[in-house]
Structures are given as structure tokens and as C-alpha cells.
PDB file with one MODEL, atoms N, CA, C and O in Angstrom:
MODEL        1
ATOM      1  N   MET A   1    -141.544  55.166-114.291  1.00  0.00           N
ATOM      2  CA  MET A   1    -141.647  53.737-114.471  1.00  0.00           C
ATOM      3  C   MET A   1    -140.255  53.179-114.699  1.00  0.00           C
ATOM      4  O   MET A   1    -139.461  53.703-115.480  1.00  0.00           O
ATOM      5  N   GLY A   2    -140.000  52.121-114.000  1.00  0.00           N
ATOM      6  CA  GLY A   2    -138.693  51.518-114.126  1.00  0.00           C
ATOM      7  C   GLY A   2    -137.964  51.488-112.807  1.00  0.00           C
ATOM      8  O   GLY A   2    -137.033  50.703-112.628  1.00  0.00           O
ATOM      9  N   GLY A   3    -138.377  52.342-111.871  1.00  0.00           N
ATOM     10  CA  GLY A   3    -137.775  52.314-110.546  1.00  0.00           C
ATOM     11  C   GLY A   3    -138.388  51.195-109.717  1.00  0.00           C
ATOM     12  O   GLY A   3    -139.398  50.608-110.103  1.00  0.00           O
ATOM     13  N   TRP A   4    -137.785  50.910-108.601  1.00  0.00           N
ATOM     14  CA  TRP A   4    -138.319  49.878-107.732  1.00  0.00           C
ATOM     15  C   TRP A   4    -138.019  50.244-106.287  1.00  0.00           C
ATOM     16  O   TRP A   4    -137.148  51.071-106.017  1.00  0.00           O
ATOM     17  N   GLY A   5    -138.712  49.649-105.395  1.00  0.00           N
ATOM     18  CA  GLY A   5    -138.464  49.873-103.979  1.00  0.00           C
ATOM     19  C   GLY A   5    -138.191  48.551-103.300  1.00  0.00           C
ATOM     20  O   GLY A   5    -138.783  47.528-103.645  1.00  0.00           O
ATOM     21  N   ALA A   6    -137.304  48.577-102.344  1.00  0.00           N
ATOM     22  CA  ALA A   6    -137.001  47.380-101.560  1.00  0.00           C
ATOM     23  C   ALA A   6    -136.491  47.846-100.206  1.00  0.00           C
ATOM     24  O   ALA A   6    -136.214  49.030-100.014  1.00  0.00           O
ATOM     25  N   ASN A   7    -136.369  46.936 -99.290  1.00  0.00           N
ATOM     26  CA  ASN A   7    -135.960  47.298 -97.946  1.00  0.00           C
ATOM     27  C   ASN A   7    -134.694  48.165 -97.929  1.00  0.00           C
ATOM     28  O   ASN A   7    -134.700  49.184 -97.238  1.00  0.00           O
ATOM     29  N   PRO A   8    -133.606  47.829 -98.646  1.00  0.00           N
ATOM     30  CA  PRO A   8    -132.404  48.659 -98.574  1.00  0.00           C
ATOM     31  C   PRO A   8    -132.337  49.760 -99.637  1.00  0.00           C
ATOM     32  O   PRO A   8    -131.284  50.377 -99.796  1.00  0.00           O
ATOM     33  N   SER A   9    -133.428  50.028-100.373  1.00  0.00           N
ATOM     34  CA  SER A   9    -133.343  50.922-101.528  1.00  0.00           C
ATOM     35  C   SER A   9    -133.213  52.400-101.169  1.00  0.00           C
ATOM     36  O   SER A   9    -132.731  53.189-101.981  1.00  0.00           O
ATOM     37  N   GLY A  10    -133.634  52.782 -99.971  1.00  0.00           N
ATOM     38  CA  GLY A  10    -133.603  54.192 -99.602  1.00  0.00           C
ATOM     39  C   GLY A  10    -134.871  54.920 -99.983  1.00  0.00           C
ATOM     40  O   GLY A  10    -135.044  56.084 -99.622  1.00  0.00           O
ATOM     41  N   ASP A  11    -135.779  54.253-100.717  1.00  0.00           N
ATOM     42  CA  ASP A  11    -137.060  54.861-101.042  1.00  0.00           C
ATOM     43  C   ASP A  11    -137.891  55.000 -99.772  1.00  0.00           C
ATOM     44  O   ASP A  11    -137.705  54.257 -98.808  1.00  0.00           O
ATOM     45  N   ILE A  12    -138.796  55.947 -99.786  1.00  0.00           N
ATOM     46  CA  ILE A  12    -139.658  56.162 -98.620  1.00  0.00           C
ATOM     47  C   ILE A  12    -141.053  55.655 -98.949  1.00  0.00           C
ATOM     48  O   ILE A  12    -141.662  56.084 -99.929  1.00  0.00           O
ATOM     49  N   PHE A  13    -141.550  54.752 -98.138  1.00  0.00           N
ATOM     50  CA  PHE A  13    -142.910  54.246 -98.262  1.00  0.00           C
ATOM     51  C   PHE A  13    -143.607  54.529 -96.940  1.00  0.00           C
ATOM     52  O   PHE A  13    -143.031  54.327 -95.871  1.00  0.00           O
ATOM     53  N   VAL A  14    -144.826  54.988 -97.014  1.00  0.00           N
ATOM     54  CA  VAL A  14    -145.613  55.238 -95.806  1.00  0.00           C
ATOM     55  C   VAL A  14    -146.797  54.291 -95.837  1.00  0.00           C
ATOM     56  O   VAL A  14    -147.475  54.171 -96.858  1.00  0.00           O
ATOM     57  N   ALA A  15    -147.047  53.626 -94.736  1.00  0.00           N
ATOM     58  CA  ALA A  15    -148.172  52.698 -94.675  1.00  0.00           C
ATOM     59  C   ALA A  15    -148.900  52.871 -93.350  1.00  0.00           C
ATOM     60  O   ALA A  15    -148.305  53.221 -92.331  1.00  0.00           O
ATOM     61  N   PHE A  16    -150.177  52.621 -93.389  1.00  0.00           N
ATOM     62  CA  PHE A  16    -150.989  52.652 -92.188  1.00  0.00           C
ATOM     63  C   PHE A  16    -151.631  51.279 -92.053  1.00  0.00           C
ATOM     64  O   PHE A  16    -152.051  50.682 -93.045  1.00  0.00           O
ATOM     65  N   SER A  17    -151.703  50.789 -90.846  1.00  0.00           N
ATOM     66  CA  SER A  17    -152.192  49.438 -90.643  1.00  0.00           C
ATOM     67  C   SER A  17    -153.133  49.363 -89.456  1.00  0.00           C
ATOM     68  O   SER A  17    -153.033  50.144 -88.510  1.00  0.00           O
ATOM     69  N   THR A  18    -154.038  48.420 -89.526  1.00  0.00           N
ATOM     70  CA  THR A  18    -154.915  48.115 -88.392  1.00  0.00           C
ATOM     71  C   THR A  18    -154.610  46.722 -87.871  1.00  0.00           C
ATOM     72  O   THR A  18    -155.452  46.102 -87.221  1.00  0.00           O
ATOM     73  N   ALA A  19    -153.429  46.233 -88.147  1.00  0.00           N
ATOM     74  CA  ALA A  19    -153.067  44.857 -87.814  1.00  0.00           C
ATOM     75  C   ALA A  19    -152.857  44.608 -86.326  1.00  0.00           C
ATOM     76  O   ALA A  19    -152.867  43.452 -85.903  1.00  0.00           O
ATOM     77  N   ASN A  20    -152.671  45.640 -85.523  1.00  0.00           N
ATOM     78  CA  ASN A  20    -152.448  45.473 -84.090  1.00  0.00           C
ATOM     79  C   ASN A  20    -153.544  46.210 -83.321  1.00  0.00           C
ATOM     80  O   ASN A  20    -153.319  47.311 -82.820  1.00  0.00           O
ATOM     81  N   PRO A  21    -154.740  45.598 -83.227  1.00  0.00           N
ATOM     82  CA  PRO A  21    -155.849  46.264 -82.542  1.00  0.00           C
ATOM     83  C   PRO A  21    -155.475  46.666 -81.123  1.00  0.00           C
ATOM     84  O   PRO A  21    -154.768  45.939 -80.425  1.00  0.00           O
ATOM     85  N   GLN A  22    -155.944  47.799 -80.717  1.00  0.00           N
ATOM     86  CA  GLN A  22    -155.784  48.344 -79.364  1.00  0.00           C
ATOM     87  C   GLN A  22    -154.378  48.859 -79.062  1.00  0.00           C
ATOM     88  O   GLN A  22    -154.170  49.434 -77.993  1.00  0.00           O
ATOM     89  N   ALA A  23    -153.403  48.679 -79.957  1.00  0.00           N
ATOM     90  CA  ALA A  23    -152.033  49.111 -79.673  1.00  0.00           C
ATOM     91  C   ALA A  23    -151.962  50.618 -79.455  1.00  0.00           C
ATOM     92  O   ALA A  23    -151.185  51.078 -78.619  1.00  0.00           O
ATOM     93  N   SER A  24    -152.742  51.381 -80.176  1.00  0.00           N
ATOM     94  CA  SER A  24    -152.687  52.840 -80.026  1.00  0.00           C
ATOM     95  C   SER A  24    -153.429  53.337 -78.801  1.00  0.00           C
ATOM     96  O   SER A  24    -153.290  54.503 -78.430  1.00  0.00           O
ATOM     97  N   ARG A  25    -154.209  52.484 -78.170  1.00  0.00           N
ATOM     98  CA  ARG A  25    -154.994  52.908 -77.005  1.00  0.00           C
ATOM     99  C   ARG A  25    -154.267  52.665 -75.689  1.00  0.00           C
ATOM    100  O   ARG A  25    -154.780  53.007 -74.623  1.00  0.00           O
ATOM    101  N   SER A  26    -153.107  52.092 -75.756  1.00  0.00           N
ATOM    102  CA  SER A  26    -152.345  51.803 -74.542  1.00  0.00           C
ATOM    103  C   SER A  26    -151.921  53.102 -73.873  1.00  0.00           C
ATOM    104  O   SER A  26    -151.554  54.060 -74.553  1.00  0.00           O
ATOM    105  N   THR A  27    -151.970  53.141 -72.548  1.00  0.00           N
ATOM    106  CA  THR A  27    -151.560  54.345 -71.820  1.00  0.00           C
ATOM    107  C   THR A  27    -150.109  54.267 -71.373  1.00  0.00           C
ATOM    108  O   THR A  27    -149.561  55.256 -70.887  1.00  0.00           O
ATOM    109  N   ASP A  28    -149.493  53.131 -71.527  1.00  0.00           N
ATOM    110  CA  ASP A  28    -148.119  52.972 -71.071  1.00  0.00           C
ATOM    111  C   ASP A  28    -147.252  52.452 -72.213  1.00  0.00           C
ATOM    112  O   ASP A  28    -146.662  53.244 -72.947  1.00  0.00           O
ATOM    113  N   THR A  29    -147.169  51.161 -72.371  1.00  0.00           N
ATOM    114  CA  THR A  29    -146.430  50.556 -73.474  1.00  0.00           C
ATOM    115  C   THR A  29    -147.365  49.618 -74.224  1.00  0.00           C
ATOM    116  O   THR A  29    -148.378  49.170 -73.687  1.00  0.00           O
ATOM    117  N   ALA A  30    -147.012  49.328 -75.469  1.00  0.00           N
ATOM    118  CA  ALA A  30    -147.828  48.428 -76.275  1.00  0.00           C
ATOM    119  C   ALA A  30    -146.934  47.419 -76.966  1.00  0.00           C
ATOM    120  O   ALA A  30    -145.792  47.719 -77.317  1.00  0.00           O
ATOM    121  N   SER A  31    -147.454  46.239 -77.156  1.00  0.00           N
ATOM    122  CA  SER A  31    -146.749  45.207 -77.919  1.00  0.00           C
ATOM    123  C   SER A  31    -147.253  45.256 -79.352  1.00  0.00           C
ATOM    124  O   SER A  31    -148.452  45.393 -79.595  1.00  0.00           O
ATOM    125  N   VAL A  32    -146.332  45.144 -80.295  1.00  0.00           N
ATOM    126  CA  VAL A  32    -146.679  45.217 -81.706  1.00  0.00           C
ATOM    127  C   VAL A  32    -146.039  44.042 -82.425  1.00  0.00           C
ATOM    128  O   VAL A  32    -144.876  43.716 -82.187  1.00  0.00           O
ATOM    129  N   GLN A  33    -146.810  43.404 -83.315  1.00  0.00           N
ATOM    130  CA  GLN A  33    -146.260  42.356 -84.169  1.00  0.00           C
ATOM    131  C   GLN A  33    -146.102  42.944 -85.558  1.00  0.00           C
ATOM    132  O   GLN A  33    -146.990  43.633 -86.059  1.00  0.00           O
ATOM    133  N   MET A  34    -144.949  42.661 -86.182  1.00  0.00           N
ATOM    134  CA  MET A  34    -144.718  43.166 -87.531  1.00  0.00           C
ATOM    135  C   MET A  34    -143.758  42.238 -88.255  1.00  0.00           C
ATOM    136  O   MET A  34    -143.073  41.417 -87.645  1.00  0.00           O
ATOM    137  N   LEU A  35    -143.725  42.392 -89.580  1.00  0.00           N
ATOM    138  CA  LEU A  35    -142.785  41.616 -90.371  1.00  0.00           C
ATOM    139  C   LEU A  35    -141.380  42.164 -90.205  1.00  0.00           C
ATOM    140  O   LEU A  35    -141.195  43.358 -89.971  1.00  0.00           O
ATOM    141  N   ALA A  36    -140.403  41.302 -90.324  1.00  0.00           N
ATOM    142  CA  ALA A  36    -139.012  41.738 -90.315  1.00  0.00           C
ATOM    143  C   ALA A  36    -138.760  42.574 -91.570  1.00  0.00           C
ATOM    144  O   ALA A  36    -139.381  42.334 -92.605  1.00  0.00           O
ATOM    145  N   ASN A  37    -137.867  43.542 -91.490  1.00  0.00           N
ATOM    146  CA  ASN A  37    -137.566  44.413 -92.631  1.00  0.00           C
ATOM    147  C   ASN A  37    -137.253  43.636 -93.901  1.00  0.00           C
ATOM    148  O   ASN A  37    -137.674  44.024 -94.991  1.00  0.00           O
ATOM    149  N   ALA A  38    -136.520  42.549 -93.763  1.00  0.00           N
ATOM    150  CA  ALA A  38    -136.112  41.776 -94.936  1.00  0.00           C
ATOM    151  C   ALA A  38    -137.296  41.142 -95.665  1.00  0.00           C
ATOM    152  O   ALA A  38    -137.151  40.722 -96.813  1.00  0.00           O
ATOM    153  N   ARG A  39    -138.453  41.065 -95.029  1.00  0.00           N
ATOM    154  CA  ARG A  39    -139.611  40.411 -95.647  1.00  0.00           C
ATOM    155  C   ARG A  39    -140.567  41.380 -96.324  1.00  0.00           C
ATOM    156  O   ARG A  39    -141.576  40.946 -96.880  1.00  0.00           O
ATOM    157  N   VAL A  40    -140.286  42.679 -96.295  1.00  0.00           N
ATOM    158  CA  VAL A  40    -141.245  43.628 -96.865  1.00  0.00           C
ATOM    159  C   VAL A  40    -140.901  44.100 -98.272  1.00  0.00           C
ATOM    160  O   VAL A  40    -141.668  44.867 -98.854  1.00  0.00           O
ATOM    161  N   SER A  41    -139.790  43.675 -98.834  1.00  0.00           N
ATOM    162  CA  SER A  41    -139.416  44.103-100.185  1.00  0.00           C
ATOM    163  C   SER A  41    -140.481  43.752-101.219  1.00  0.00           C
ATOM    164  O   SER A  41    -140.737  44.543-102.127  1.00  0.00           O
ATOM    165  N   ALA A  42    -141.101  42.591-101.099  1.00  0.00           N
ATOM    166  CA  ALA A  42    -142.151  42.198-102.052  1.00  0.00           C
ATOM    167  C   ALA A  42    -143.339  43.156-101.971  1.00  0.00           C
ATOM    168  O   ALA A  42    -143.957  43.460-102.991  1.00  0.00           O
ATOM    169  N   LEU A  43    -143.658  43.626-100.784  1.00  0.00           N
ATOM    170  CA  LEU A  43    -144.737  44.599-100.620  1.00  0.00           C
ATOM    171  C   LEU A  43    -144.368  45.914-101.302  1.00  0.00           C
ATOM    172  O   LEU A  43    -145.215  46.527-101.952  1.00  0.00           O
ATOM    173  N   PHE A  44    -143.123  46.352-101.164  1.00  0.00           N
ATOM    174  CA  PHE A  44    -142.667  47.576-101.828  1.00  0.00           C
ATOM    175  C   PHE A  44    -142.783  47.434-103.346  1.00  0.00           C
ATOM    176  O   PHE A  44    -143.252  48.347-104.026  1.00  0.00           O
ATOM    177  N   THR A  45    -142.355  46.285-103.872  1.00  0.00           N
ATOM    178  CA  THR A  45    -142.415  46.053-105.315  1.00  0.00           C
ATOM    179  C   THR A  45    -143.855  46.070-105.806  1.00  0.00           C
ATOM    180  O   THR A  45    -144.154  46.687-106.828  1.00  0.00           O
ATOM    181  N   ALA A  46    -144.743  45.403-105.090  1.00  0.00           N
ATOM    182  CA  ALA A  46    -146.153  45.370-105.484  1.00  0.00           C
ATOM    183  C   ALA A  46    -146.770  46.765-105.444  1.00  0.00           C
ATOM    184  O   ALA A  46    -147.566  47.115-106.315  1.00  0.00           O
ATOM    185  N   THR A  47    -146.411  47.552-104.453  1.00  0.00           N
ATOM    186  CA  THR A  47    -146.932  48.920-104.342  1.00  0.00           C
ATOM    187  C   THR A  47    -146.448  49.767-105.515  1.00  0.00           C
ATOM    188  O   THR A  47    -147.229  50.518-106.099  1.00  0.00           O
ATOM    189  N   ALA A  48    -145.171  49.654-105.861  1.00  0.00           N
ATOM    190  CA  ALA A  48    -144.628  50.412-106.994  1.00  0.00           C
ATOM    191  C   ALA A  48    -145.297  49.991-108.299  1.00  0.00           C
ATOM    192  O   ALA A  48    -145.613  50.843-109.130  1.00  0.00           O
ATOM    193  N   GLN A  49    -145.518  48.692-108.492  1.00  0.00           N
ATOM    194  CA  GLN A  49    -146.153  48.215-109.715  1.00  0.00           C
ATOM    195  C   GLN A  49    -147.606  48.687-109.808  1.00  0.00           C
ATOM    196  O   GLN A  49    -148.064  49.063-110.887  1.00  0.00           O
ATOM    197  N   ALA A  50    -148.323  48.671-108.703  1.00  0.00           N
ATOM    198  CA  ALA A  50    -149.715  49.143-108.708  1.00  0.00           C
ATOM    199  C   ALA A  50    -149.777  50.633-109.009  1.00  0.00           C
ATOM    200  O   ALA A  50    -150.672  51.089-109.721  1.00  0.00           O
ATOM    201  N   THR A  51    -148.831  51.391-108.468  1.00  0.00           N
ATOM    202  CA  THR A  51    -148.782  52.826-108.730  1.00  0.00           C
ATOM    203  C   THR A  51    -148.465  53.100-110.193  1.00  0.00           C
ATOM    204  O   THR A  51    -149.085  53.965-110.812  1.00  0.00           O
ATOM    205  N   GLU A  52    -147.508  52.372-110.746  1.00  0.00           N
ATOM    206  CA  GLU A  52    -147.175  52.517-112.166  1.00  0.00           C
ATOM    207  C   GLU A  52    -148.400  52.238-113.038  1.00  0.00           C
ATOM    208  O   GLU A  52    -148.684  52.987-113.973  1.00  0.00           O
ATOM    209  N   ALA A  53    -149.121  51.163-112.733  1.00  0.00           N
ATOM    210  CA  ALA A  53    -150.303  50.809-113.523  1.00  0.00           C
ATOM    211  C   ALA A  53    -151.364  51.902-113.431  1.00  0.00           C
ATOM    212  O   ALA A  53    -152.002  52.227-114.432  1.00  0.00           O
ATOM    213  N   ALA A  54    -151.558  52.469-112.247  1.00  0.00           N
ATOM    214  CA  ALA A  54    -152.554  53.532-112.077  1.00  0.00           C
ATOM    215  C   ALA A  54    -152.168  54.771-112.875  1.00  0.00           C
ATOM    216  O   ALA A  54    -153.031  55.419-113.468  1.00  0.00           O
ATOM    217  N   ILE A  55    -150.882  55.107-112.893  1.00  0.00           N
ATOM    218  CA  ILE A  55    -150.419  56.279-113.640  1.00  0.00           C
ATOM    219  C   ILE A  55    -150.629  56.070-115.140  1.00  0.00           C
ATOM    220  O   ILE A  55    -151.143  56.954-115.825  1.00  0.00           O
ATOM    221  N   VAL A  56    -150.232  54.900-115.649  1.00  0.00           N
ATOM    222  CA  VAL A  56    -150.402  54.617-117.074  1.00  0.00           C
ATOM    223  C   VAL A  56    -151.891  54.632-117.437  1.00  0.00           C
ATOM    224  O   VAL A  56    -152.268  55.204-118.460  1.00  0.00           O
ATOM    225  N   ASN A  57    -152.731  54.015-116.617  1.00  0.00           N
ATOM    226  CA  ASN A  57    -154.168  53.999-116.899  1.00  0.00           C
ATOM    227  C   ASN A  57    -154.740  55.409-116.936  1.00  0.00           C
ATOM    228  O   ASN A  57    -155.543  55.727-117.813  1.00  0.00           O
ATOM    229  N   ALA A  58    -154.339  56.252-116.001  1.00  0.00           N
ATOM    230  CA  ALA A  58    -154.833  57.631-115.982  1.00  0.00           C
ATOM    231  C   ALA A  58    -154.362  58.407-117.206  1.00  0.00           C
ATOM    232  O   ALA A  58    -155.129  59.173-117.788  1.00  0.00           O
ATOM    233  N   MET A  59    -153.113  58.214-117.597  1.00  0.00           N
ATOM    234  CA  MET A  59    -152.585  58.912-118.767  1.00  0.00           C
ATOM    235  C   MET A  59    -153.302  58.486-120.049  1.00  0.00           C
ATOM    236  O   MET A  59    -153.571  59.311-120.922  1.00  0.00           O
ATOM    237  N   LEU A  60    -153.610  57.184-120.155  1.00  0.00           N
ATOM    238  CA  LEU A  60    -154.266  56.692-121.365  1.00  0.00           C
ATOM    239  C   LEU A  60    -155.753  57.043-121.394  1.00  0.00           C
ATOM    240  O   LEU A  60    -156.349  57.105-122.469  1.00  0.00           O
ATOM    241  N   ALA A  61    -156.354  57.271-120.231  1.00  0.00           N
ATOM    242  CA  ALA A  61    -157.776  57.624-120.178  1.00  0.00           C
ATOM    243  C   ALA A  61    -157.996  59.123-120.376  1.00  0.00           C
ATOM    244  O   ALA A  61    -159.117  59.553-120.648  1.00  0.00           O
ATOM    245  N   ALA A  62    -156.941  59.914-120.242  1.00  0.00           N
ATOM    246  CA  ALA A  62    -157.068  61.370-120.347  1.00  0.00           C
ATOM    247  C   ALA A  62    -157.472  61.776-121.761  1.00  0.00           C
ATOM    248  O   ALA A  62    -157.138  61.103-122.737  1.00  0.00           O
ATOM    249  N   GLU A  63    -158.188  62.877-121.850  1.00  0.00           N
ATOM    250  CA  GLU A  63    -158.629  63.403-123.138  1.00  0.00           C
ATOM    251  C   GLU A  63    -157.933  64.726-123.414  1.00  0.00           C
ATOM    252  O   GLU A  63    -157.492  65.412-122.492  1.00  0.00           O
ATOM    253  N   THR A  64    -157.840  65.077-124.681  1.00  0.00           N
ATOM    254  CA  THR A  64    -157.278  66.371-125.058  1.00  0.00           C
ATOM    255  C   THR A  64    -158.113  67.461-124.390  1.00  0.00           C
ATOM    256  O   THR A  64    -159.342  67.387-124.365  1.00  0.00           O
ATOM    257  N   MET A  65    -157.440  68.463-123.856  1.00  0.00           N
ATOM    258  CA  MET A  65    -158.166  69.543-123.194  1.00  0.00           C
ATOM    259  C   MET A  65    -157.522  70.888-123.484  1.00  0.00           C
ATOM    260  O   MET A  65    -156.338  70.976-123.811  1.00  0.00           O
ATOM    261  N   THR A  66    -158.314  71.914-123.358  1.00  0.00           N
ATOM    262  CA  THR A  66    -157.829  73.280-123.509  1.00  0.00           C
ATOM    263  C   THR A  66    -158.056  73.990-122.190  1.00  0.00           C
ATOM    264  O   THR A  66    -159.164  73.992-121.653  1.00  0.00           O
ATOM    265  N   GLY A  67    -156.992  74.597-121.671  1.00  0.00           N
ATOM    266  CA  GLY A  67    -157.070  75.250-120.374  1.00  0.00           C
ATOM    267  C   GLY A  67    -156.940  76.753-120.483  1.00  0.00           C
ATOM    268  O   GLY A  67    -157.280  77.360-121.499  1.00  0.00           O
ATOM    269  N   ALA A  68    -156.442  77.333-119.414  1.00  0.00           N
ATOM    270  CA  ALA A  68    -156.285  78.785-119.335  1.00  0.00           C
ATOM    271  C   ALA A  68    -155.383  79.275-120.465  1.00  0.00           C
ATOM    272  O   ALA A  68    -154.453  78.585-120.882  1.00  0.00           O
ATOM    273  N   ASN A  69    -155.677  80.472-120.947  1.00  0.00           N
ATOM    274  CA  ASN A  69    -154.914  81.088-122.034  1.00  0.00           C
ATOM    275  C   ASN A  69    -154.883  80.221-123.291  1.00  0.00           C
ATOM    276  O   ASN A  69    -153.928  80.268-124.065  1.00  0.00           O
ATOM    277  N   ASP A  70    -155.928  79.439-123.482  1.00  0.00           N
ATOM    278  CA  ASP A  70    -156.054  78.548-124.652  1.00  0.00           C
ATOM    279  C   ASP A  70    -154.900  77.555-124.790  1.00  0.00           C
ATOM    280  O   ASP A  70    -154.571  77.138-125.901  1.00  0.00           O
ATOM    281  N   LEU A  71    -154.298  77.183-123.692  1.00  0.00           N
ATOM    282  CA  LEU A  71    -153.233  76.179-123.724  1.00  0.00           C
ATOM    283  C   LEU A  71    -153.866  74.807-123.947  1.00  0.00           C
ATOM    284  O   LEU A  71    -154.695  74.365-123.152  1.00  0.00           O
ATOM    285  N   ARG A  72    -153.478  74.143-125.014  1.00  0.00           N
ATOM    286  CA  ARG A  72    -154.035  72.837-125.346  1.00  0.00           C
ATOM    287  C   ARG A  72    -153.034  71.751-124.967  1.00  0.00           C
ATOM    288  O   ARG A  72    -151.851  71.823-125.300  1.00  0.00           O
ATOM    289  N   VAL A  73    -153.541  70.747-124.266  1.00  0.00           N
ATOM    290  CA  VAL A  73    -152.758  69.575-123.900  1.00  0.00           C
ATOM    291  C   VAL A  73    -153.418  68.383-124.570  1.00  0.00           C
ATOM    292  O   VAL A  73    -154.604  68.124-124.365  1.00  0.00           O
ATOM    293  N   TYR A  74    -152.651  67.661-125.366  1.00  0.00           N
ATOM    294  CA  TYR A  74    -153.201  66.569-126.165  1.00  0.00           C
ATOM    295  C   TYR A  74    -153.165  65.245-125.418  1.00  0.00           C
ATOM    296  O   TYR A  74    -152.260  64.977-124.627  1.00  0.00           O
ATOM    297  N   SER A  75    -154.155  64.442-125.684  1.00  0.00           N
ATOM    298  CA  SER A  75    -154.195  63.100-125.102  1.00  0.00           C
ATOM    299  C   SER A  75    -153.126  62.228-125.773  1.00  0.00           C
ATOM    300  O   SER A  75    -152.648  62.535-126.865  1.00  0.00           O
ATOM    301  N   LEU A  76    -152.774  61.164-125.108  1.00  0.00           N
ATOM    302  CA  LEU A  76    -151.802  60.234-125.682  1.00  0.00           C
ATOM    303  C   LEU A  76    -152.486  59.359-126.728  1.00  0.00           C
ATOM    304  O   LEU A  76    -153.623  58.935-126.522  1.00  0.00           O
ATOM    305  N   PRO A  77    -151.820  59.084-127.836  1.00  0.00           N
ATOM    306  CA  PRO A  77    -152.385  58.178-128.838  1.00  0.00           C
ATOM    307  C   PRO A  77    -152.222  56.735-128.349  1.00  0.00           C
ATOM    308  O   PRO A  77    -151.128  56.172-128.396  1.00  0.00           O
ATOM    309  N   VAL A  78    -153.311  56.155-127.885  1.00  0.00           N
ATOM    310  CA  VAL A  78    -153.266  54.849-127.233  1.00  0.00           C
ATOM    311  C   VAL A  78    -152.627  53.789-128.122  1.00  0.00           C
ATOM    312  O   VAL A  78    -151.832  52.982-127.641  1.00  0.00           O
ATOM    313  N   ASP A  79    -152.956  53.779-129.394  1.00  0.00           N
ATOM    314  CA  ASP A  79    -152.396  52.759-130.287  1.00  0.00           C
ATOM    315  C   ASP A  79    -150.877  52.870-130.381  1.00  0.00           C
ATOM    316  O   ASP A  79    -150.183  51.855-130.425  1.00  0.00           O
ATOM    317  N   ARG A  80    -150.358  54.094-130.413  1.00  0.00           N
ATOM    318  CA  ARG A  80    -148.899  54.276-130.497  1.00  0.00           C
ATOM    319  C   ARG A  80    -148.220  53.896-129.180  1.00  0.00           C
ATOM    320  O   ARG A  80    -147.136  53.313-129.183  1.00  0.00           O
ATOM    321  N   VAL A  81    -148.858  54.228-128.060  1.00  0.00           N
ATOM    322  CA  VAL A  81    -148.300  53.865-126.749  1.00  0.00           C
ATOM    323  C   VAL A  81    -148.237  52.343-126.623  1.00  0.00           C
ATOM    324  O   VAL A  81    -147.234  51.792-126.169  1.00  0.00           O
ATOM    325  N   ARG A  82    -149.316  51.667-127.027  1.00  0.00           N
ATOM    326  CA  ARG A  82    -149.325  50.199-126.970  1.00  0.00           C
ATOM    327  C   ARG A  82    -148.204  49.604-127.815  1.00  0.00           C
ATOM    328  O   ARG A  82    -147.526  48.671-127.384  1.00  0.00           O
ATOM    329  N   ALA A  83    -148.009  50.139-129.007  1.00  0.00           N
ATOM    330  CA  ALA A  83    -146.949  49.630-129.890  1.00  0.00           C
ATOM    331  C   ALA A  83    -145.574  49.823-129.257  1.00  0.00           C
ATOM    332  O   ALA A  83    -144.730  48.929-129.315  1.00  0.00           O
ATOM    333  N   ILE A  84    -145.349  50.983-128.656  1.00  0.00           N
ATOM    334  CA  ILE A  84    -144.054  51.249-128.006  1.00  0.00           C
ATOM    335  C   ILE A  84    -143.856  50.318-126.821  1.00  0.00           C
ATOM    336  O   ILE A  84    -142.774  49.758-126.646  1.00  0.00           O
ATOM    337  N   MET A  85    -144.893  50.148-126.005  1.00  0.00           N
ATOM    338  CA  MET A  85    -144.777  49.273-124.829  1.00  0.00           C
ATOM    339  C   MET A  85    -144.520  47.831-125.267  1.00  0.00           C
ATOM    340  O   MET A  85    -143.726  47.124-124.644  1.00  0.00           O
ATOM    341  N   LYS A  86    -145.180  47.399-126.322  1.00  0.00           N
ATOM    342  CA  LYS A  86    -144.959  46.045-126.831  1.00  0.00           C
ATOM    343  C   LYS A  86    -143.530  45.886-127.331  1.00  0.00           C
ATOM    344  O   LYS A  86    -142.881  44.873-127.072  1.00  0.00           O
ATOM    345  N   LYS A  87    -143.050  46.893-128.047  1.00  0.00           N
ATOM    346  CA  LYS A  87    -141.688  46.849-128.578  1.00  0.00           C
ATOM    347  C   LYS A  87    -140.655  46.652-127.481  1.00  0.00           C
ATOM    348  O   LYS A  87    -139.651  45.971-127.689  1.00  0.00           O
ATOM    349  N   TYR A  88    -140.892  47.242-126.311  1.00  0.00           N
ATOM    350  CA  TYR A  88    -139.927  47.155-125.209  1.00  0.00           C
ATOM    351  C   TYR A  88    -140.340  46.147-124.141  1.00  0.00           C
ATOM    352  O   TYR A  88    -139.839  46.182-123.017  1.00  0.00           O
ATOM    353  N   GLY A  89    -141.255  45.252-124.498  1.00  0.00           N
ATOM    354  CA  GLY A  89    -141.611  44.162-123.591  1.00  0.00           C
ATOM    355  C   GLY A  89    -142.363  44.582-122.360  1.00  0.00           C
ATOM    356  O   GLY A  89    -142.238  43.934-121.322  1.00  0.00           O
ATOM    357  N   ARG A  90    -143.138  45.641-122.431  1.00  0.00           N
ATOM    358  CA  ARG A  90    -143.899  46.112-121.277  1.00  0.00           C
ATOM    359  C   ARG A  90    -145.371  45.858-121.439  1.00  0.00           C
ATOM    360  O   ARG A  90    -146.157  46.194-120.554  1.00  0.00           O
TER     361      ARG A  90
ENDMDL
END
């Protein structure tokens, strides 16, 4: 958390789209409409923020568990995490 993605950032984003129907069925050449690179930074930012939120939600929903060889992994104390996030404006 804290990183960001934008057109010139060097981060790798993979996306699949159905925005150009029939383009993949062409036997010769196909015309494709797409946004200019400079206009996709907001999409990268939104994707990173949604991913961050999903990770935090999963971490806070996790429960203490005991695995192989009796290795215990403790859940995060939600109240303490909230206090820390509030302290740092998150």
C-alpha cells in the first residue's frame, strides 16, 4: 500500500476488454478503438486502490489459524489497525 500506477510508471497492468466486438474474428486486419496512453492513468490508480482495499479487507477478515506442524498465525487486531490507519490519515 502506498504505491501507484500511471502511464509512465513502469508498472505492468494487464486488462482484457470486450470493447471492440468482432475485432478478434478478423481474418486479415482489424480496426480497434482505444484510449490514448495519457488518458489511462486514472484507470491504473483506481485499479491499485481497489486492489489495496481488497487486500486490507481480506487481512482484517482473516481469523487466527493453526497449520502444519502446529504453526499458529494470528489474526490482526482490527481495533489496533483502525487506530493506526486513523493516525496516519488512511
